[in-house]
C-alpha positions as CSV (number, residue, x, y, z in Angstrom):
1,M,110.5,134.3,105.4
2,K,110.9,132.6,109.6
3,L,113.9,129.8,109.3
4,G,113.6,127.4,111.7
5,V,114.4,123.5,112.7
6,Y,111.2,120.3,112.9
7,N,112.0,119.5,117.0
8,A,111.5,115.7,117.4
9,I,115.4,115.8,116.3
10,L,116.4,117.6,119.4
11,H,113.6,115.4,121.9
12,D,117.0,114.0,123.0
13,R,117.3,117.4,125.5
14,P,114.9,119.3,127.7
15,L,113.3,122.1,125.5
16,P,115.6,125.2,126.8
17,E,118.9,123.8,125.3
18,A,116.6,122.9,122.1
19,L,116.1,126.3,121.8
20,K,119.8,127.4,122.4
21,V,120.9,124.3,119.7
22,I,118.6,126.4,117.3
23,A,119.9,129.8,118.1
24,D,123.4,129.3,118.0
25,L,122.4,127.7,114.1
26,G,121.5,131.0,113.4
27,L,117.5,130.1,112.8
28,T,114.9,132.0,114.8
29,G,111.9,129.0,115.0
30,I,110.7,125.7,116.4
31,E,108.2,123.2,115.3
32,I,107.2,122.0,118.4
33,N,105.5,118.0,118.4
34,T,102.8,117.5,120.1
35,G,101.4,114.0,119.0
36,G,100.7,111.7,116.6
37,F,103.7,108.8,115.3
38,L,106.1,110.9,118.8
39,P,105.2,111.7,122.2
40,A,105.0,115.3,122.9
41,V,108.2,115.8,124.8
42,H,109.2,119.5,124.9
43,V,105.1,120.1,126.1
44,P,104.5,117.9,128.2
45,N,101.9,119.8,130.2
46,M,99.5,120.2,127.2
47,D,96.6,119.5,129.3
48,Q,97.4,122.2,131.7
49,I,98.3,124.4,128.9
50,L,95.1,124.3,127.5
51,E,92.8,125.0,131.3
52,S,95.2,127.2,132.5
53,D,96.4,130.6,131.4
54,A,99.3,130.3,134.1
55,A,100.5,127.3,132.5
56,R,100.1,128.7,128.9
57,D,102.2,131.7,130.2
58,D,104.7,130.1,132.2
59,Y,105.3,127.4,129.0
60,L,105.7,130.7,126.8
61,A,108.4,131.9,129.0
62,L,110.4,129.7,128.3
63,F,111.1,131.1,124.9
64,E,111.4,134.6,126.0
65,G,114.8,136.1,125.5
66,T,116.4,133.0,123.2
67,G,115.8,134.7,119.8
68,V,113.5,131.4,119.2
69,S,109.9,131.4,118.8
70,I,107.2,129.1,118.1
71,A,106.5,128.1,114.6
72,G,104.0,125.8,114.4
73,L,102.8,122.7,116.0
74,N,103.6,119.5,114.4
75,C,101.4,116.1,115.5
76,N,102.0,113.9,112.2
77,G,100.3,110.7,112.5
78,N,97.4,108.3,111.0
79,P,94.2,110.1,112.1
80,L,92.2,107.4,110.2
81,H,94.2,104.4,111.0
82,P,91.8,101.2,111.2
83,K,92.7,100.2,114.6
84,R,90.9,102.3,117.1
85,A,94.1,102.3,119.4
86,I,96.2,103.9,116.8
87,G,93.5,106.3,114.5
88,E,91.7,107.7,117.4
89,K,94.4,108.6,120.1
90,H,96.2,110.3,117.0
91,A,92.6,111.8,115.7
92,E,92.1,113.3,119.3
93,D,95.9,114.8,118.7
94,V,95.3,116.4,116.0
95,R,92.2,117.8,117.4
96,R,93.6,118.8,120.6
97,S,97.2,120.4,118.4
98,I,94.6,122.8,117.2
99,R,93.1,123.9,120.6
100,L,96.7,124.5,121.8
101,A,97.9,125.8,118.8
102,E,95.1,129.0,119.5
103,R,96.1,128.7,122.9
104,L,100.0,129.4,122.3
105,G,99.1,132.3,119.5
106,Q,99.9,130.0,116.5
107,T,98.0,129.8,113.1
108,R,99.7,125.9,112.1
109,V,99.2,122.4,112.9
110,V,101.3,120.1,110.2
111,T,99.7,116.4,110.0
112,M,98.8,113.6,107.3
113,S,96.0,113.1,105.8
114,G,95.9,110.0,107.2
115,L,95.6,106.3,105.6
116,P,92.4,103.6,106.5
117,G,92.0,100.5,105.6
118,G,90.5,99.4,102.4
119,E,87.2,98.4,103.4
120,P,84.9,98.1,106.4
121,G,86.0,96.1,109.0
122,A,89.7,96.3,108.1
123,T,92.6,96.4,110.8
124,V,95.2,97.7,108.5
125,P,95.8,100.9,106.5
126,N,96.0,99.7,102.8
127,W,98.0,102.5,100.2
128,V,97.0,102.1,96.7
129,V,99.7,103.1,94.6
130,N,98.5,102.3,91.1
131,A,95.2,101.7,90.9
132,W,94.8,100.2,87.4
133,N,91.8,97.9,88.5
134,S,88.6,98.1,89.4
135,G,88.8,96.6,92.8
136,A,91.3,99.4,93.8
137,L,89.4,102.0,92.9
138,D,87.2,100.9,95.3
139,V,89.0,100.5,97.9
140,L,89.7,104.2,97.0
141,D,85.8,105.1,96.8
142,H,85.9,103.7,100.7
143,Q,88.6,105.4,101.6
144,W,88.0,108.7,100.2
145,G,84.2,108.7,101.8
146,I,86.3,107.8,105.9
147,V,88.6,111.3,104.3
148,A,86.1,113.9,103.5
149,D,84.2,112.7,106.9
150,F,86.8,113.5,108.8
151,W,88.7,116.3,107.2
152,R,85.1,118.4,106.9
153,E,84.8,117.9,110.6
154,T,88.1,118.8,111.8
155,D,88.3,121.8,109.0
156,R,85.1,123.3,111.0
157,L,86.7,122.5,114.2
158,A,90.3,124.5,113.1
159,A,88.0,127.8,111.5
160,D,86.1,127.9,114.8
161,H,89.7,128.0,116.4
162,G,91.6,130.5,113.6
163,V,93.6,127.7,113.1
164,K,94.9,126.2,109.7
165,V,96.3,122.8,109.4
166,A,99.0,122.2,107.0
167,L,99.1,118.4,105.3
168,E,101.9,116.7,104.4
169,L,102.1,115.4,101.3
170,H,103.5,112.2,102.5
171,P,103.1,108.6,100.6
172,Q,101.0,106.1,102.5
173,N,97.9,108.2,103.0
174,V,95.4,109.0,100.9
175,V,96.3,112.7,100.3
176,F,100.1,112.7,99.0
177,N,99.9,114.8,95.5
178,T,98.4,117.7,93.6
179,A,95.5,115.9,92.1
180,D,94.4,114.4,95.5
181,V,94.5,118.2,97.7
182,R,92.1,119.3,95.1
183,K,90.4,116.5,95.4
184,L,90.1,117.0,99.5
185,I,89.3,120.6,99.2
186,E,86.7,119.8,96.8
187,L,84.8,116.9,98.6
188,T,85.4,118.6,101.7
189,G,84.9,123.3,101.0
190,A,87.8,123.7,103.6
191,T,89.1,126.9,104.2
192,H,91.4,125.7,107.2
193,V,93.1,123.2,105.3
194,G,96.1,123.2,102.5
195,V,99.8,121.4,103.1
196,E,103.0,121.6,104.1
197,L,105.5,121.6,101.7
198,D,107.8,119.0,102.4
199,A,110.4,118.5,99.8
200,S,111.7,115.3,100.9
201,H,108.5,113.3,99.9
202,L,107.8,115.1,96.6
203,F,111.8,114.6,95.6
204,W,111.3,110.4,95.4
205,Q,107.7,110.3,93.8
206,Q,109.9,112.3,91.1
207,M,107.8,115.3,91.4
208,D,109.2,118.9,91.4
209,P,108.0,120.9,94.4
210,V,108.8,124.1,92.8
211,A,105.9,123.6,90.3
212,V,103.6,122.1,93.6
213,I,104.3,125.3,95.6
214,R,103.6,127.4,91.9
215,E,100.4,125.2,91.0
216,L,98.7,124.9,94.9
217,G,99.7,128.8,95.6
218,P,98.1,129.9,98.7
219,L,97.1,126.4,99.4
220,I,101.0,125.8,100.5
221,L,100.4,127.1,104.4
222,H,103.9,125.6,106.0
223,A,107.3,123.8,104.7
224,A,109.8,121.2,105.8
225,A,113.2,121.9,104.6
226,K,114.5,118.2,104.1
227,D,116.5,116.7,100.9
228,V,116.2,113.2,99.6
229,R,119.2,111.8,97.3
230,I,118.2,109.3,94.1
231,N,121.2,106.5,94.6
232,Q,121.0,106.2,90.9
233,D,122.3,102.7,90.6
234,N,120.1,101.1,93.2
235,A,117.0,103.2,91.8
236,A,118.0,101.4,88.3
237,L,117.4,97.8,89.6
238,Y,115.1,98.3,92.4
239,G,112.8,101.5,91.6
240,V,112.1,104.0,94.2
241,L,109.0,102.0,95.3
242,D,111.2,99.6,96.7
243,N,110.0,97.5,99.5
244,S,113.4,96.3,100.6
245,F,112.5,96.8,104.9
246,R,113.7,94.8,107.7
247,R,111.2,94.3,110.5
248,L,113.0,95.0,114.0
249,S,112.8,92.8,116.8
250,S,111.7,94.0,120.2
251,G,115.6,93.6,121.4
252,E,117.0,96.4,119.0
253,E,116.6,100.0,119.2
254,R,113.6,101.2,117.1
255,T,110.5,104.0,116.7
256,H,107.0,103.1,118.5
257,L,104.5,104.5,115.7
258,G,101.7,103.7,118.3
259,G,99.3,100.4,119.1
260,D,101.6,97.4,118.2
261,E,103.4,99.6,114.5
262,W,106.7,100.5,114.8
263,A,108.7,101.7,112.0
264,N,110.9,99.4,109.9
265,E,115.0,99.0,109.2
266,W,115.5,101.2,105.7
267,P,116.8,99.4,103.0
268,K,120.6,98.1,102.6
269,D,121.0,99.0,99.0
270,S,118.0,101.9,99.2
271,A,117.0,103.5,95.8
272,W,117.2,106.8,97.8
273,D,117.8,108.3,100.9
274,F,116.4,111.2,103.6
275,V,119.7,113.3,103.5
276,A,120.6,116.7,105.1
277,L,120.0,119.9,102.6
278,G,122.2,120.4,99.8
279,R,123.8,116.6,99.8
280,G,120.5,116.0,97.0
281,H,119.9,119.0,95.8
282,D,122.1,122.1,95.7
283,T,122.1,125.8,96.9
284,A,120.8,127.2,93.7
285,Y,117.5,124.5,93.5
286,W,116.6,125.8,97.5
287,T,117.0,129.1,96.4
288,E,113.9,128.9,94.1
289,F,112.8,126.6,96.6
290,L,112.4,129.4,98.9
291,T,111.3,131.7,96.0
292,A,108.3,130.5,95.2
293,L,107.7,130.0,98.8
294,H,108.2,133.8,99.6
295,E,105.9,134.4,96.4
296,V,103.0,132.7,98.2
297,D,103.1,134.2,101.9
298,P,106.3,136.3,102.2
299,D,105.8,134.6,106.2
300,M,105.7,131.3,105.9
301,A,107.7,129.1,108.2
302,V,110.5,126.4,106.7
303,N,111.8,124.3,109.1
304,I,114.3,122.0,108.7
305,E,113.7,118.2,109.2
306,H,116.6,116.5,110.1
307,E,116.8,112.5,108.8
308,D,119.8,112.2,107.5
309,V,121.2,109.0,109.6
310,S,124.7,109.6,108.2
311,L,124.7,112.7,110.5
312,G,124.6,113.2,113.8
313,R,121.9,115.2,115.3
314,I,124.0,118.6,115.5
315,E,126.0,117.8,112.6
316,G,123.3,117.5,110.2
317,L,121.1,120.7,111.5
318,E,124.6,122.7,111.1
319,V,124.7,121.1,107.6
320,A,121.5,122.3,106.6
321,A,121.5,124.8,108.6
322,G,124.3,126.6,106.6
323,V,122.3,125.4,103.0
324,L,118.9,127.1,103.8
325,K,120.6,129.9,105.0
326,D,122.7,130.6,102.1
327,A,119.6,129.6,100.0
328,A,117.4,133.0,101.8
329,R,120.4,135.1,101.5
330,A,120.7,134.3,97.6
331,M,116.9,134.6,97.2
332,D,117.2,138.5,99.2
333,A,119.9,139.5,96.3
334,V,117.6,139.4,93.6
335,R,114.2,140.6,95.3
């Protein structure tokens, strides 16, 4: 398996420095962000690479001799956002990333399925959490029509370029669990769309990532190593769907998500938190996780995504890399 890092946490430094950090961690892959919610910091000349063999070769030369190679592209965003300034840009980022992947010799592009509005003319996405009433099913019927059309067309583009698109099962998207994955494939007949298994979003939904891997099998195309800690006392009071987020003002540091949308501040007394590997689930669990992925594809890329706000950029990567490498060694010892 190829163990690496999703590069967003290293956007604070140039690509050569980011590659050195990853190599020093004893890891060999870097998943490159190419748009969506975040700017493509480490591939700023994307358009040139798409057109020029010289620009492509110059970019690939940056990886030579570093011990680190590209392990997929990532353009997580909302390609179905009802606001055109967001949805159309993110959708084009997906298409451009597919073309870029072929140019760079890559076969995996990570993104999200997307979340439309709840009705024609809507301007904000509408995530139906529990469709117990008929109106909610009407919303889902509307959304699934948009989802199916987009992914049917995108699947054809991916097939034309020899690329597979791996969807993160991220809440606030139409596709966020195993049933949704099966439905998407059934509706579209897709052959080049599958799943990026990010364990963290499954953990807080109270799902078991290992069970999901074994259920979906060859539909698992790529993986992210990110942990979650359930804060039991707070979860007992608020549940994992707690909405105690705070809107950040323009004078505060905040992450731009496209158009006029920004990330909010995480709840203070959170029911759950993203944490570095090992701080929510032990090495034995991550060994089982890697083993299940290895059964699907021995060459699968597994990339650390660091979002543990209690740890610095490098510190968090060091903690996660230690657990991930220990899990890989434990897996290899019993195979």
